[in-house]
N, C-alpha and C positions, 0 to 999 in steps of 0.2 A: 500410460498414454504415450503415443508415439510423437516424435518431433514433427511439427508441421512443416510444410514446404516453404522455402523462402520465395518471396516475390520481389521482383525488380530491384535486385541489389541488396536485399535484406538478408541477414544471416538466418539460418534455420533456428527454430526455437530450441532452447536448451533441453536436454533429456531430463525429464522429471524423474525423481526416484519412484520406483514402483512400490506398491503396497505401503505407502506412507499415509496412514489414516488422517493425519493432521492436515495434509495438503490436498487430499482428494475429495473432500466434502465440506460443505458449509458448517456442518456440526463439528468437524474436526478443527476447522479454523477458529470457531468460537471457543472450543476447549483449549486450544493452544493459547489464544489471547487471554483466557481466564487464568492459565498457569503463569503467564508472563506479567499479568497486570500488577500484582503486589510489588514486584521488583521495579518495574518500569514506572510505577507511580512515585516511588521513593527516588530512584536514580536511573532515569532512562539513558540507555547507551546512545552515543552520538549517532544521529541518523534515524533514531526511532523516538516514539513518544506515545502519549496517551491522549486520544481524541475524546472529548466529552461533548455529547449532543443531548438534545431534549427529545424524549420519545414522542413520536407524532400522535400516538393514540392515548398514551398514559400520562404524558407530561413529566414522567420521571427522568432523572439523570441516567444516561447510558454512557459507558466508557468502553473504549476499544483500543488495543495496542495497534499501532500503525507504523509503517516506514514513512518517514517524513524528512524532507530536505528543506532547510531554511536558507533563503537568500534575502537579506535585508528585512523588509517588512512583509515578506511573503513566504509562505511555507507550501511546499508541493507534496501531494500524496496521490496514490492511485488505488482505486477499488479494483482488485484483481478480477479479471474477466472470466467468462464461462469456460474458456479453454483450460483453466487450471482446476476448476471445481467439477468439471464434467456435467454441468447443468445447462439447461436451456429454458427459455420462456421468461415470464415476468418475475419469477422468483430469483432470477440471476442477480438482481440488484440487492446488495447487502442492506440490512436494516439500517445501519448507520448512515448510508447514503439516502435512503428514504427519509430518515429523520432530518438530514441536512436540507433536502428538497422542501420539507415542510417548514423548517425553521433554520435558516443559515447561520444563526448565532451559535458559535461553538467556543470551547476552551481547548487549548492545546498545551499539554505538559511536555516540555522538551528540556534538554540541557540548557540552563540559563534561566529557567523559571516557567511559570504558567502564564499563558497569554490568552486574552480574549480575542476573538476574531470573527470574521464573516467568511463563510466558505461557499464556494460555487464551482460548478463544473467548468472546465476550460474548453472553449470552442477552437476550431482551426484558426491558424494565423500565427503572427509573431509571438504572442504570449504562449501558445502551445509549444513552439520551438524553444523558447526560454525554459519552459517547464521540463521539456524532454532533456535538454542539456543538463539542467540541475539534477533531475531525478536519476538519469541514466549514467552520467559520467562521474558522479560523486560516489566514492567507495570509502566506507569507514570500517573499522576493525570488526564490529558485530556483523557486518554484511558477509564476511567470510563464513561465520557460523550459520547465518541464514542460507547461504549458498550451499553449504555442506548438507544442511537439513533438507533442502529442496531438490538438489541435483546429485547425481552420482559422480564419482571421481574427485580429484583434489581441487579445492576451490582456488581460483586465481582471480586477480583483478579483472582480467579480460572476461572471464566466465561470469563474474558478478555483474559486470556491465551488460553483458549479453542477456543475462536473466532479467535485469531491470528494464532493458529496452523491450524485451518480449512482454513483460508485464505492462509497460506503458502503452505499447502498441495494441495490446488486446484488451486492456482494462479501460477504466473511466478515470481520466486524470482530473484532479481538483486543485484549486488554489485556496489557501486561507489567507485573507488579508488581515494581518495582525494589527490590533489597535494599540 
């Protein structure tokens, strides 16, 4: 996938790795999450966690590895947008987001424990700017591995931040209000 054009002062999208089956399809993302899930359930790296939702149709517990940044009693995450998965239409929204829309009560396993919370999508305004700042400017050690996995070239903090800004701008940002 080629880098998209920058608009009004934005940097161009980072160059995604070509031929990476884990990042180019929803199925690849699910497979990658399934591989990481056992480790992240026991010891999530800083900046990542396991999101637990309730299936909207089945009522079963569903778990997904996510990048999440905590600020006080709030945790920010982003459902990656169609620009990354190459999809369009109503199936662009991940199942875990549909589950949150049906039942916003979630659990989040991050460094420091497992927390109950209420998740919701973030609308435009000051809250979205706080979320953008937290999500895009925070760089942890595991982010460099994530950056190397998704993009070509040597990962740097600037490259990690650019990748996260692109994800935030093209995805669906959410906040979990931790209880």
